[in-house]
N, C-alpha and C positions, 0 to 999 in steps of 0.2 A: 341558415335551419341550423341547429343541435345538433349529435353527432350521435342525441340518446334518441332521437325521430328520424335518422337514418339505418340508426341497427334496429329500431319496432317492426320499421319497414321491409328490412332483410330475414328478420325472422318469418314476418306475413308471408314474403316471398316465400318463405323454405313452409312451414306448415300448411300452404298453399295447394304449394309442391304437392307436397305431401298427400293431402284431404284428395287429389284430386287425379292421382299418378295409384294410392293402393287398390282399388277394386280391379284394376288394371296388372298388376307385379304382386301384389301380394300372392295370387295361391297360388304365385312361381314358388313358394319361400312354407304353401299350407297357410296362412294367413287369408280365410276366405269368409267370404258370406253368399250364404247361399251355395249351387250346385255348376256357378256360371266359371269358364277357367280365364285363362287371362289371356290378355290382352285383345275379351271378345268385347267389343262393342254390343253396348243394347242401351234402350230407353232408359231404366232406372238409372245406371251407369254416369248420363250424361248430363240425365236432370237433378242427382242429388250425389253427386261426385265432381265432378269435367265442370258444369258453368260455374260451382259456388269456387269453385279451386279458383278457378282462375279469373273471376271475378276478387276473389283473397290476394293470388300475385300481381295482377292488376295493380290493386288499392297499393299495396305492400309497392307495388316499383316506384307510384306515383309519391308517395312518399318517400322513396329514397332520393328522387330525383328535387322534394325539396321544395322551397316557393310558396307560392301563395294556391296551388295546388295539392298540397298537401294536405288540407282538409277533406275531403274532397276524398284520397286510396285514401285515407283514413276510417271514412264515413261507405270508403262501397267494401273495400276491407271486413266492414261489421256486418254489412246485409251479407254480403257471403258467409259470415260466420253465425247471422242465424238462418242464414239457409244450410250449412250441414244438418246446427239443431232439430227444428222444424219437422223440414224438408222431409222426414220421410215417415212421420204424425199425419203431414197433407194432400200425402201422396195419392194414398185413398181416392183424394174429391179429382184424378185427372184420370187413372190406372182404377179403378172399380173394386171393389168393394175385398175381392181376395187379396187386393196388393200391387196387382201386377204377376204377380210369378214374384215374389220378394221372398224371402226367410230367412227365421233364422239360422247361424249358420256352425256348429263345431256340437259337436257331440253331448258336450255336458254345460254348464252351470257356468263356468271361471271364465271356456272360450267364447261360449256367447256373449259376458259379460265387457271380455275382451277385443270381440271384434265391433259389437257394438259403438266402446269411447272408441276405437280406431277409426271407423270406420264413419262416426255420424256424432256423436253428443262431442264427446272429448277433445277433437280434433275440431267442434265449432266452438267449445267453449272458448279453448283457446286461441284463437282465432279472434273470437270475441271482451276479450279481456285485452289480448294483446293491440286493435283496435279502440277499443276504450281508452287505454294510457295513453295508446297515439294522443288520442282527440286530447285528452287533459294536459301532455305534455305543447300538443301546438295550441292551445288556447292560455296555455300559465308562457309558453314562450311570444304571443302574440301581443297576448296586455305586459309583458314587461315593457315595452315601449313607449307604455304609458306612463310608468312611473317614476318619480322625478329623479333624478339625477346624480351619482353624492353632492357635487357641489352644489347641488344648489340645499342639501341636508347635515344640519348640524351638527354637533355631540350628540347633543337630545334623543336625537330622535326626530326633532321639531323645522320645516321647511322653514329656511329663514328669506328676509323678507326679500323682494325682487332687488337688488341697487336700482340706481336709476342714476 
């Protein structure tokens, strides 16, 4: 497996870890969403951060391991990124119409934007982009074994007839 795919896997592990841990560590630095303190486990932190972050970490780890399962790892990471992005929008389906106590953060529009990007949307989009790029790299790497070897290709780029 190529080094590019392994580097993408490492990046997915790091971004997934950020997404999984930011709601637990962020309040220590004033980077909060809602009024819940640091290291407090809530339903929304588990379903919207910890689970998709762990899925992205698992997917990235599988990609780092390489081999025939790298594509599975990229798909898992992609699913984790999608969940980061759409999870907050569909959460009211199981948490009730009030969002289950989830509230926007910060006192001004810029802190709300920064928290939304860091906690959900931005993290999810970065994971989606990395995983999609990884899927493309894996596909390109897989199909490179199907192309002709250099010895079979003449100077004009056309395939030379097989010698018998």
